[in-house]
N, C-alpha and C positions, 0 to 999 in steps of 0.2 A: 447597569450594563447587563444585557442578555447573555446567558451562556451561549457559546458558539461552538459548533462542530466544524472542525477544519479537515478537509479531505485533501491530502497532498498527492500530487500526481505529476506526470509528464505527458507529452502529447501521445505517446504510445498507449497510455491508459486513460485518455480523456473520456472516451465513451463510458468506461466503467465508472469514472468519477461522477459523470452526469447522472447515470442510473443510480448510483449510491445516494446522491443528493435527493433525487426524487423519492427513493425508498424511505429516507429519514422523515421527510415531511408527510408522505402518504400514510405511514403507519403510526403517526402520532395523533393522539386525541387533541393536543394543543400545539399545532404546528407553528403558531405565532409566538410561542414561548421561548424559542431559540432561533438563532441565526445559523446559516450554513455558508461557509466560505471555501472556495477551491483555491489551493496554493499550487501554482504551476511552476515547475522547474524552469521553464523557458522564460519566465518573468523575472528571474533573478540572475543578473549578469555574472556573479561570482562563479557560477557553474561553468560558464563559457571559458573562463580563465583556467579552469582545471583540465580541460580536454587534453587527453594524451599524456598527462603527467602521472607519475607513479605516486601511489599512496599506500599507507600501511593498513593491512587487513589480515586478521588472524596471524599476526606476527610475520607476515610475508609482504613483499612489495608487489602490488598489482597496478595495472594501468587504468586510469579513470576514463570511461567513455560515456558521454551524455546520451548516446543512442541506446544504452542498455535499458532494459525494461524497468529496472528498479533504481534508476539514477535520481529519483525524487526523494529517496528515503531520508537524507539528512534534513529535509524540511519538517520532519517530525518534531524537531526541536525549535521551530520558529513560532508556534502559537503563543507562548507566554509573552514574547516580545511584541507580537502583533496585537496582543490584548493590553499592552502597556503594563504588563506584570500585575494585572488586576483581574478579579473575577475567575470564572471557571471555564475551562475549555475541554473539549474532547477532540482528539486527533485520531483519524482512521485512514487506512490505506484505501486506494481507489477500487480495490476488489473486495470490499466489505459492504454488505447490504443489510438494511434494517428489516427484521422480521417482526419485531415488537416496537413498542413506544420507547424511543431513546430518552424521553424525559424521565423515565424510571431511573436511568443512570445519571443523567445530568443533575438530578435533585438528590442524589445519594449523599448520606453523611459519610465523609471521607475519613472520619476518625482522626483528624489531625495530620494525615499523610499528605505529601505533596503529589504523589502519583498513585493511581490504582491501575493495575494491569494484571494479566495472567502470565504464567510461566511458559517458556518455550516448550516445544515438543521434542521428542527424540533425545539424542545424545547431549543436547544443550540444555535440557530441562533443569538440571541442577545448578547450572552456572549462569544462565541468562534469562532475562525477561522478554516477553513478546511485546515490543514497543509499537506494534502495528495498530493496537488500540490502547490509548492511554487517556484516562480521566485526570485532568491536571488542575491543581490549585495554583494559579499563575503567580500569585504573590509569593509563594514559597520557592519559585524557580527563577529567581532573579539572576542566578549564575548561568542560565542558558543564553548563549550568544551564538546563534546558528552559523552565521557567516564566519566569524572568527574561529570557532571550533572546527568548522569544516576545513579551513585552511591548515589547521594543525595536523590534519592527516597527511599532508604532503611534506611536512618537515619532520615527520616521524615521532611527534610528541603525543599523538592521539591515534589509537588503533580503532578503525571503523567498527570492528566486531565488538570491542568493549563499549564503544559509544552507543551503538544500536541496541546492544544487549543490556544497557543500563548498569553495567558493571562499574561505571565511574560515579554513580550516585551513592549517597549514604544509604546503606541497607535499611535503616530504620525509617527512611523517608518514603518507602514503597510499600503499598498494601496490596493484598491479593484480590484480584477480580475473578468472579466465577467464570469458568470456561465458556459458558453460554453467551457471554458478552464478547467473545472472540472465538466462535466455534469454527475450528479448522476443518473445512470441507465436510461438515456434518450438519444436516438439516433435520431437526426433530421438533417435537412439540415444545421442548424447552429452549430451543435456539432463540436468542435475542438479536445477535448480529452474526450473520453468516459470512465467513471469510473463505473465499476461494483461493486459499493460500498455496495449494500445489500448482505451481505455475504451468507445468506441462498440461494441465487439464482445465485451465480457465475456459469457461464455456464460449466466450466470444472470440477465442483465439484458435479454435479447432482447425487443424489443417495448415496453419501458417508455419513458416520456418521459426524455430526457437530463436529468440533475440535477447536472452538473458544469460548471465554467467553463473553456473552453479557454484555454491560455496565449497571450499575445502580448507583443511587445516594444515598449515605448513609443518607443524610439529606432531600431527596426528599419526597414528599407526594403521588407520583403516586403509586397506588396499585401494578403495575407491578414491581417497584423497590423493594418493600417489599417481594413480592413472589419470585423474582429472588434471593434475598439474602438468603431466607429460603432454596430454592432449592440447592443453592451452599453450604451452611453450613451443611445441613442435608445429602445431597446425593452425592455431589462432583461437580467439575467444569463443566463437560459436561453432567451431568445426565439430562434425560428427554428433551434434546434439539432436539432429532430426527435426521433427515437426511436433507441434502441439497435437495432443490426442483428445478424443472425446471424453468428457467427464463420465466416470463410471456410474454416477448417480443421476439418472435422467430427471429426477425431481428438481435437482439443483439447476440443471440446464433449463428446464421449463420455467423455474422461478425467475432466472435472469431474463429470459426472453419475454416473459409476461410483463416484467417491469419495463423492458426496453420498448415493448409495444405501447405501453401506457405513455412513455416519454415521447414517442413519435406522435401519438394522438394528441398530446397536450402541447406539442411544440418545444418540449424541453430538449429534445434531440431532433433536429430537422432532418428530413430525408436527404437534403443536400449534404449535410455534415456526415450522415451515415455513409452515403456513397463515397464521399471524400476519404473517409477512414478505411473503407473497404479497398478503394483503389490504391491507397498508400500502403496496404498490407498490414494495417493495424487492427482490423476487425475481419472476421472470417467471411469468405466470399458469399456464403448463402445466408447472410444475416437477414435480408429482406424476406426470404422464404421462411426463416425461423420465426419471424413475427407475423407471418400470414399475410405478407404483402407481395405484390409483384415488384420486381426491381425497378427503382425509379429510372426513367430514361436518362441517358447521358446527356449533358449539355450540348447544344448544337455548336 
């Protein structure tokens, strides 16, 4: 069984996922040594059942919306099941792009660990892992049952933040991955996988209305947590969040659109699909200009 890279996504981030798949194969010396599969939230009916229901997140009840930018994240826990609990898998977000050969990671000695990943940044660094990139020994993760564990969030027996942060895993089962394999908005000579994790500055979203819900802590003391809760409760999930802004690092913007241009040239992203995503407000209006194309004519 070949190692498999799973890119989990929803329709909001489909173009990112397609570009990510292209980058993985493009930058590998042995692209046939691994498979790439895209896991789409829309293909799994249990998400539809959750729409509008309250779930537990950071010790507070929130409302699940499938239209949220990150509604795909529970699919991080599906790869072992999809692999029949055999072999090795790598799961990545749809806003992560290969700069180096991913086979270097897929062939890594995991030292008996079930999971390799890096620590979160900021205030969660000491308490949570960054599950946005995980190298998985699927045989050691037979307790992962994505749909059943997703449903537990809605009866209050599983906290989303604990699940996503891998706080529910045995600590000894997790090994540390170098930050370069999940580089948070940093593109250097050492970067292996670039993660455009600051959602407000994702290069393909610039200028669009924000469509994600920032996290906050129900028991936290940070003023921003309190203000975010008031904003959400009084005005709605996306109120006052503004628009996506341009990425401060122009090299990361160029990196993404160079990859997107290659995808269009190769047919991995058709011009029709790109126009459809622009018209739906999921990709920035000037995407054709950014890849050096005239905008495709609208269908008659």
